[in-house]
ZALO-707939 format. One line per 8 residues: number of its first residue (from 1); for each residue x, y, z of N, C-alpha, C, CB. Coordinates in Angstrom, 3 decimals. Last residue first. Glycine has a CB too. Layout:
<recs>
NUM> X/Y/Z/X/Y/Z/X/Y/Z/X/Y/Z  ...
</recs>
This chain:
<recs>
103> -8.689/15.526/-21.682/-9.285/16.649/-21.400/-9.732/16.867/-19.565/-10.546/16.606/-22.448  -7.621/13.135/-23.293/-6.842/14.178/-22.595/-7.401/15.474/-22.091/-5.876/14.525/-23.398  -10.042/10.571/-23.110/-9.214/12.051/-23.872/-8.689/12.483/-22.776/-10.164/13.421/-24.654  -9.556/7.433/-22.358/-10.306/8.777/-22.327/-9.415/9.716/-22.701/-10.903/9.180/-20.999  -10.410/3.929/-21.862/-9.648/5.087/-22.253/-10.472/6.404/-22.278/-9.054/4.833/-23.602  -11.500/2.494/-18.691/-11.939/2.939/-20.220/-11.089/4.006/-20.551/-13.512/3.457/-20.416  -9.952/1.745/-16.860/-9.812/0.685/-17.960/-10.696/1.052/-18.900/-10.070/-0.760/-17.560  -8.137/4.157/-15.519/-8.981/3.822/-16.082/-9.014/2.824/-17.143/-9.322/4.683/-16.312
95> -6.177/5.414/-13.198/-6.417/4.495/-13.696/-7.560/4.122/-14.031/-6.006/3.891/-13.238  -4.026/8.313/-11.920/-5.721/7.838/-11.782/-5.468/6.840/-13.237/-7.303/9.524/-11.973  -2.206/9.742/-9.608/-2.146/8.850/-10.895/-3.788/8.308/-10.886/-0.813/7.406/-10.759  -0.419/12.685/-8.739/-1.577/11.630/-8.275/-1.729/10.997/-9.743/-3.226/12.405/-7.551  2.412/13.993/-7.488/1.899/13.537/-8.566/0.645/12.410/-8.313/3.061/13.023/-9.319  2.885/17.071/-5.449/2.955/15.760/-5.784/2.238/15.090/-7.188/2.442/15.181/-4.641  5.011/19.635/-4.380/4.433/19.316/-5.510/4.154/17.825/-5.636/5.213/19.800/-6.534  4.503/21.388/-1.003/5.291/20.194/-1.968/4.360/19.862/-3.248/5.537/18.584/-1.023
87> 5.501/23.065/1.878/4.502/22.855/0.436/5.408/22.347/-0.111/3.805/24.090/-0.494  5.709/22.082/5.223/6.234/22.358/3.898/5.400/22.002/2.587/7.470/21.662/3.828  4.164/21.090/7.393/4.234/22.382/7.130/5.208/22.943/5.968/4.536/22.914/8.319  4.059/18.276/6.850/5.108/18.619/8.001/4.953/20.311/7.655/6.992/17.792/7.777  3.565/18.897/3.701/3.540/18.167/4.291/4.706/18.397/5.707/3.576/17.206/3.368  0.827/20.044/1.438/1.442/20.551/2.787/1.874/19.260/3.522/0.325/21.461/3.746  0.631/19.995/-2.470/0.074/19.231/-0.705/1.138/20.102/0.429/0.584/16.863/-0.507  -0.584/20.513/-5.365/-0.067/20.964/-4.506/-0.275/20.204/-3.107/-0.409/22.157/-4.600
79> -0.413/17.912/-7.972/-1.060/18.703/-7.235/-0.154/18.974/-6.145/-2.304/18.206/-6.886  -0.655/16.905/-11.326/0.172/17.460/-10.497/-0.497/18.411/-9.354/1.094/18.135/-11.318  -1.722/13.815/-12.465/-2.051/15.143/-11.985/-1.360/15.589/-10.967/-3.276/15.268/-11.643  -2.094/11.457/-15.454/-1.057/11.850/-14.023/-1.591/13.333/-13.899/1.029/11.791/-14.295  -3.734/8.778/-16.165/-3.636/10.265/-16.163/-3.203/10.416/-14.939/-4.874/11.097/-16.457  -4.013/6.123/-18.263/-3.728/6.595/-17.224/-3.416/8.018/-16.890/-2.964/5.962/-16.965  -5.158/5.392/-20.896/-5.610/4.601/-19.482/-5.076/5.265/-18.282/-5.056/3.037/-19.399  -4.411/6.792/-22.872/-6.028/7.342/-22.296/-6.283/6.478/-20.907/-7.544/6.898/-23.616
71> -2.256/6.276/-24.181/-3.576/5.536/-24.628/-5.079/6.095/-23.826/-3.313/3.804/-24.237  -0.657/8.014/-22.751/-0.706/8.323/-24.209/-2.019/7.605/-24.581/0.652/7.781/-25.093  -0.545/6.105/-20.727/-0.894/7.670/-20.473/-1.352/8.069/-21.582/0.227/8.637/-20.066  0.393/3.810/-21.598/-0.859/3.864/-20.970/-1.350/4.951/-20.920/-0.909/3.450/-19.862  2.930/5.210/-22.037/2.365/4.396/-23.413/0.723/4.309/-22.854/3.265/2.480/-23.747  4.135/5.273/-19.828/4.262/6.226/-20.538/3.134/6.017/-21.958/5.818/6.308/-20.784  3.881/2.597/-18.959/3.235/3.619/-18.189/2.909/5.046/-18.719/4.000/3.774/-17.123  6.114/1.717/-20.559/4.799/1.000/-20.519/3.791/1.942/-19.777/4.929/-0.462/-19.755
63> 8.463/2.871/-19.595/7.657/3.213/-21.023/6.210/2.270/-21.380/8.836/2.880/-22.372  8.593/1.868/-17.303/8.378/3.262/-16.899/7.824/3.739/-18.667/10.104/4.146/-16.105  8.872/-1.137/-17.602/7.847/-0.443/-17.005/7.443/1.065/-17.071/8.034/-0.685/-15.893  11.723/-0.526/-18.782/10.062/-0.969/-19.399/8.948/-0.851/-18.823/9.828/-2.243/-19.659  12.634/0.137/-16.636/12.863/0.905/-17.926/11.470/0.541/-18.610/14.327/0.399/-18.865  12.367/-1.900/-14.665/11.911/-0.665/-14.429/11.964/0.225/-15.585/12.577/-0.145/-13.394  11.596/-4.836/-16.552/12.539/-3.870/-15.640/11.949/-2.692/-15.554/13.971/-3.597/-16.148  8.913/-7.566/-15.569/9.300/-6.449/-16.558/10.512/-5.603/-15.924/7.963/-5.432/-16.863
55> 7.190/-9.401/-14.586/8.525/-9.978/-15.105/9.083/-8.872/-16.077/8.319/-11.490/-15.922  6.134/-8.005/-11.582/6.076/-8.261/-12.559/7.047/-8.569/-13.472/5.557/-7.656/-12.776  7.123/-7.019/-8.558/5.869/-7.879/-8.785/5.944/-8.388/-10.219/4.464/-7.034/-8.547  9.008/-4.975/-9.063/9.029/-6.186/-8.021/8.223/-7.302/-8.264/8.626/-5.784/-6.715  8.219/-3.091/-10.766/9.108/-4.011/-11.291/9.219/-4.977/-10.415/10.318/-3.524/-11.622  6.025/-1.884/-9.204/5.754/-2.667/-10.322/6.763/-3.765/-10.753/5.573/-1.793/-11.357  7.974/-0.315/-7.568/7.114/-1.682/-6.936/6.734/-2.712/-7.850/5.723/-1.303/-6.298  9.090/1.543/-9.247/10.074/0.230/-8.313/9.143/-0.796/-7.954/10.854/0.751/-6.676
47> 6.983/2.660/-9.958/7.525/1.943/-10.987/8.426/0.820/-10.546/8.202/2.822/-11.831  4.126/2.631/-8.111/5.446/3.063/-8.462/6.452/2.239/-9.702/6.133/3.006/-7.104  1.991/2.088/-7.252/1.806/2.144/-8.253/3.056/2.593/-8.929/0.784/2.734/-8.367  0.180/1.179/-4.248/1.346/1.433/-4.845/1.674/1.233/-6.035/2.075/0.990/-4.357  -3.350/1.301/-3.923/-1.860/0.224/-4.204/-0.943/1.443/-4.646/-1.987/-1.282/-5.759  -5.536/2.789/-3.684/-4.486/3.400/-2.677/-3.319/2.202/-3.148/-5.055/3.421/-0.701  -7.975/-0.133/-4.456/-7.563/1.309/-4.252/-6.399/1.808/-3.382/-8.630/1.930/-3.748  -5.864/-2.874/-5.580/-6.863/-2.378/-4.933/-6.923/-0.901/-5.114/-6.788/-2.767/-3.627
39> -5.698/-3.859/-9.331/-5.111/-3.386/-7.705/-6.255/-3.039/-7.061/-4.008/-2.003/-7.564  -6.615/-4.725/-11.870/-7.252/-5.575/-10.310/-6.408/-4.995/-9.242/-7.014/-7.534/-10.203  -5.429/-2.875/-13.403/-6.650/-2.724/-13.073/-7.388/-3.852/-11.815/-7.272/-2.782/-14.434  -2.723/-3.465/-12.850/-3.151/-2.291/-12.337/-4.544/-2.027/-12.464/-2.474/-1.319/-12.863  -2.823/-5.863/-14.620/-2.441/-5.964/-13.346/-2.836/-4.542/-12.748/-0.918/-6.363/-13.240  -3.742/-4.812/-17.277/-4.610/-5.803/-16.453/-4.123/-5.732/-15.234/-4.629/-7.256/-16.891  -1.308/-3.183/-17.980/-2.772/-2.503/-17.464/-3.900/-3.347/-17.091/-3.395/-1.640/-18.541  0.523/-5.069/-18.205/0.649/-4.337/-17.033/-0.241/-3.458/-16.833/1.716/-3.774/-16.921
31> -0.368/-6.424/-20.344/-0.195/-7.141/-19.466/-0.411/-6.023/-17.825/1.278/-7.878/-19.877  -0.821/-4.172/-22.013/-2.064/-4.790/-21.766/-1.542/-5.760/-20.237/-2.642/-5.801/-23.343  2.285/-3.449/-22.696/0.957/-2.549/-22.032/-0.280/-3.205/-21.473/0.325/-1.637/-23.113  2.790/-6.104/-23.661/3.381/-5.595/-22.266/2.410/-4.663/-21.508/4.774/-4.760/-22.493  1.241/-6.268/-26.137/1.349/-7.129/-24.996/1.682/-6.729/-23.924/2.034/-7.988/-25.119  -0.295/-3.263/-27.328/0.706/-4.029/-27.125/0.807/-5.305/-25.925/1.605/-3.086/-26.960  -4.103/-2.749/-27.001/-2.580/-1.966/-26.345/-1.525/-3.509/-26.980/-2.586/-1.654/-23.779  -6.262/-3.647/-27.413/-5.858/-2.478/-28.586/-4.602/-2.457/-28.328/-6.498/-0.906/-28.541
23> -7.151/-5.223/-25.409/-6.980/-5.873/-26.722/-6.115/-4.995/-27.506/-8.319/-6.133/-27.459  -8.318/-4.063/-22.831/-6.738/-4.126/-23.391/-6.611/-4.610/-24.641/-5.797/-5.011/-22.593  -10.413/-5.711/-22.271/-10.600/-4.242/-21.696/-9.180/-3.770/-22.657/-10.494/-4.033/-19.583  -12.004/-8.018/-23.146/-11.130/-7.442/-23.809/-10.888/-6.160/-23.612/-11.327/-7.614/-24.864  -12.673/-9.148/-20.622/-11.774/-10.018/-20.930/-11.425/-9.368/-21.935/-12.078/-11.327/-21.079  -14.034/-6.376/-18.413/-14.449/-7.484/-19.444/-12.896/-8.204/-19.632/-15.214/-6.745/-21.105  -15.700/-4.466/-16.316/-14.371/-5.061/-16.580/-14.743/-6.546/-17.544/-13.520/-5.400/-14.930  -17.875/-1.826/-17.110/-17.486/-2.893/-16.519/-16.700/-3.747/-16.965/-18.260/-3.409/-16.237
15> -16.477/1.735/-17.661/-17.104/0.699/-18.185/-16.995/-0.759/-17.378/-16.587/0.637/-19.516  -16.892/4.092/-15.281/-15.956/3.356/-16.060/-16.618/2.207/-16.545/-14.752/2.994/-15.330  -16.843/6.479/-13.644/-17.651/6.232/-14.607/-17.125/5.081/-15.339/-17.854/7.355/-15.376  -14.084/7.659/-12.421/-15.278/7.450/-12.184/-15.962/7.167/-13.542/-15.790/8.524/-11.431  -10.526/6.103/-11.784/-11.209/6.959/-12.410/-12.869/6.709/-12.546/-10.541/7.028/-13.619  -8.957/5.158/-9.035/-9.778/4.982/-10.071/-10.640/5.997/-10.438/-10.429/3.989/-9.888  -5.779/5.293/-7.907/-7.215/6.286/-7.685/-7.556/5.811/-9.092/-7.093/8.327/-7.394  -2.994/4.181/-6.251/-3.778/4.111/-7.417/-5.290/4.829/-6.745/-3.867/2.348/-8.053
7> -0.947/6.599/-4.412/-1.226/5.212/-4.818/-2.600/5.523/-5.782/-1.495/4.087/-3.366  -2.216/8.771/-1.412/-1.489/8.376/-2.844/-1.479/6.845/-3.167/0.123/8.851/-2.837  -3.297/9.081/0.690/-3.477/10.039/-0.374/-2.529/9.684/-1.417/-3.290/11.471/0.077  -0.911/7.314/2.684/-2.035/7.454/2.546/-2.274/8.840/1.759/-2.590/7.281/3.781  1.243/5.401/0.907/0.856/6.117/1.622/-0.219/6.834/1.816/1.435/6.539/1.636  0.632/2.517/-0.575/1.054/3.516/-0.668/0.764/4.171/0.380/0.805/3.970/-1.616  0.839/-1.067/-0.214/0.102/-0.154/0.221/0.827/1.073/-0.050/-0.253/-0.366/1.527
</recs>
């Protein structure tokens, strides 16, 4: 599990899960997307953690996550937070089995 407030966030209004959700993606991206889809909410989605659980290296996973983002399944949003009185910018990652436009 990720630290509270971080980790996987599911996007709203997704289509129901089917066996053909990621067939339009290359094999590696489809495999990683299927794994991410089955993760619980707030699960750690960092490249290092995914590399520990999947048969791909960190570089391959980073590339696959970028491709999933381009395909509309991942959305990374940068938001300001305050930790121990210090302002920081963090990335929140939203996953959707339903591909979406970058709007």
